[in-house]
PANU-255385 format. One line per 2 residues: for each residue x, y, z of N, C-alpha, C. Coordinates in Angstrom, 3 decimals. Each point is the difference from the previous one (the first is absolute). Example, Ala and Ser with C-alpha at 12.3 -4.5 7.8 and 13.67 -1.06 7.14 Angstrom:
13.190/-5.690/7.800/-0.890/1.190/0.000/0.900/1.200/0.000; -0.350/1.050/-0.720/0.820/1.190/0.060/-0.770/1.090/0.730
//
This chain:
10.664/7.514/-12.653/-0.487/-1.335/0.118/-0.622/-0.251/1.366; 0.681/0.469/1.035/-0.523/-0.236/1.341/-1.340/0.694/0.215
-0.166/1.163/-0.597/-1.273/0.697/0.174/-1.143/-0.784/-0.642; 0.275/-0.655/-1.100/-1.025/-0.830/-0.647/-0.318/-1.199/0.878
1.020/-0.634/0.553/-0.219/-1.152/0.883/-0.799/0.406/1.232; 0.296/1.161/0.553/-0.753/0.476/1.173/-1.447/0.277/-0.360
-0.222/0.539/-1.185/-1.368/0.268/-0.449/-0.786/-1.307/-0.118; 0.647/-1.011/-0.533/-0.652/-1.317/-0.119/-0.335/-0.542/1.387
0.932/0.111/0.931/-0.258/-0.481/1.361/-1.190/0.729/0.624; -0.045/1.315/-0.172/-1.116/0.770/0.571/-1.329/-0.399/-0.630
0.027/-0.252/-1.287/-1.211/-0.448/-0.706/-0.455/-1.341/0.572; 0.939/-0.919/0.201/-0.338/-1.296/0.573/-0.535/0.160/1.422
0.630/0.872/0.780/-0.445/0.223/1.372/-1.431/0.517/0.025; -0.332/0.911/-0.891/-1.366/0.527/-0.065/-0.989/-1.110/-0.333
0.400/-0.894/-0.890/-0.867/-1.120/-0.349/-0.238/-0.921/1.184; 1.057/-0.292/0.760/-0.164/-0.840/1.183/-0.859/0.691/1.051
0.195/1.299/0.193/-0.825/0.732/0.969/-1.473/-0.067/-0.370; -0.305/0.151/-1.277/-1.388/-0.075/-0.465/-0.555/-1.407/0.184
0.797/-1.011/-0.336/-0.453/-1.383/0.157/-0.248/-0.330/1.470; 0.847/0.491/0.886/-0.197/-0.213/1.437/-1.298/0.648/0.450
-0.224/1.226/-0.437/-1.223/0.714/0.356/-1.238/-0.748/-0.496; 0.044/-0.440/-1.252/-1.144/-0.724/-0.561/-0.247/-1.306/0.735
1.064/-0.733/0.298/-0.154/-1.268/0.713/-0.587/0.231/1.393; 0.450/1.050/0.670/-0.569/0.333/1.312/-1.484/0.345/-0.123
-0.339/0.782/-1.010/-1.399/0.374/-0.213/-0.886/-1.217/-0.244; 0.566/-1.016/-0.633/-0.759/-1.216/-0.301/0.025/-1.004/1.148
0.703/0.336/1.071/0.051/-0.886/1.158/0.907/-1.208/-0.192; 0.929/0.074/-0.938/0.942/-1.092/-0.243/1.183/0.175/0.953
0.044/-0.817/1.021/0.931/0.246/1.095/1.447/-0.404/-0.278; 0.219/-1.065/-0.725/1.366/-0.484/-0.220/0.714/0.717/-1.143
-0.743/0.387/-0.997/0.615/0.620/-1.182/0.753/1.283/0.346; -0.574/0.906/0.792/0.759/1.220/0.321/1.314/-0.287/0.719
0.024/-1.031/0.837/1.237/-0.334/0.715/1.107/-0.360/-0.985; -0.340/-0.808/-0.975/0.982/-0.402/-1.015/0.444/1.190/-0.835
-0.962/0.826/-0.396/0.328/1.171/-0.811/0.851/1.002/0.777; -0.223/0.105/1.309/0.783/0.927/0.810/1.463/-0.420/0.071
0.257/-1.297/-0.013/1.384/-0.481/-0.021/0.680/0.465/-1.289; -0.689/-0.190/-1.105/0.551/0.418/-1.283/0.155/1.515/-0.059
-0.946/0.728/0.544/0.087/1.463/0.026/1.222/0.446/0.785; 0.275/-0.648/1.125/1.199/0.348/0.775/1.273/-0.256/-0.817
0.011/-1.098/-0.750/1.156/-0.291/-0.849/0.183/1.070/-1.073; -1.098/0.402/-0.615/0.055/1.049/-1.035/0.464/1.320/0.607
-0.467/0.305/1.196/0.387/1.235/0.683/1.496/-0.007/0.300; 0.512/-1.136/0.455/1.436/-0.113/0.284/0.815/0.140/-1.281
-0.469/-0.594/-1.073/0.708/0.107/-1.279/0.045/1.444/-0.468; -1.118/0.692/0.104/-0.047/1.408/-0.418/0.940/0.834/0.855
0.062/-0.280/1.295/0.902/0.742/0.883/1.460/-0.263/-0.382; 0.332/-1.247/-0.307/1.368/-0.321/-0.428/0.349/0.702/-1.304
-0.941/0.036/-0.923/0.241/0.713/-1.257/0.225/1.485/0.257; -0.737/0.545/0.957/0.184/1.407/0.361/1.388/0.269/0.542
0.493/-0.913/0.844/1.357/0.155/0.534/1.031/-0.119/-1.123; -0.230/-0.930/-0.910/0.905/-0.131/-1.139/0.015/1.275/-0.841
-1.170/0.558/-0.192/-0.104/1.220/-0.808/0.794/1.141/0.627; 0.146/-0.036/1.320/0.764/1.034/0.692/1.472/-0.377/0.132
0.383/-1.120/-0.649/1.402/-0.396/0.002/0.426/-0.815/1.191; -0.935/-0.595/0.702/0.358/-0.745/1.211/-0.122/-1.493/-0.155
0.824/-0.595/-0.836/-0.066/-1.447/-0.189/0.183/-0.748/1.300; 0.908/0.440/0.839/0.236/-0.695/1.271/-1.220/0.104/0.898
-0.637/1.183/0.070/-1.170/0.156/0.866/-1.200/-0.744/-0.550; 0.022/-0.362/-1.271/-1.094/-0.768/-0.589/0.218/-1.492/0.176
1.099/-0.386/0.645/0.265/-1.409/0.218/0.482/-0.710/-1.243; 0.638/0.737/-0.902/0.451/-0.600/-1.246/1.511/0.070/-0.131
0.694/-0.316/1.080/1.460/-0.020/-0.038/0.475/-1.064/-0.987; 1.092/0.265/-0.637/0.554/-0.966/-0.965/1.129/-0.746/0.627
//
């Protein structure tokens, strides 16, 4: 399950990276800033899922 969730996160990250690139190419200055915030969130989520996949719930910040 975690591998599927990580794959989805990576897919979303690629989409945000492309959208940021396109917005920069079009000279849209504010849009990339907003998308970069979301990209950082997606990157953090993927990293947490990776830690979970390795059995590190505590290191992923998911203490119960």
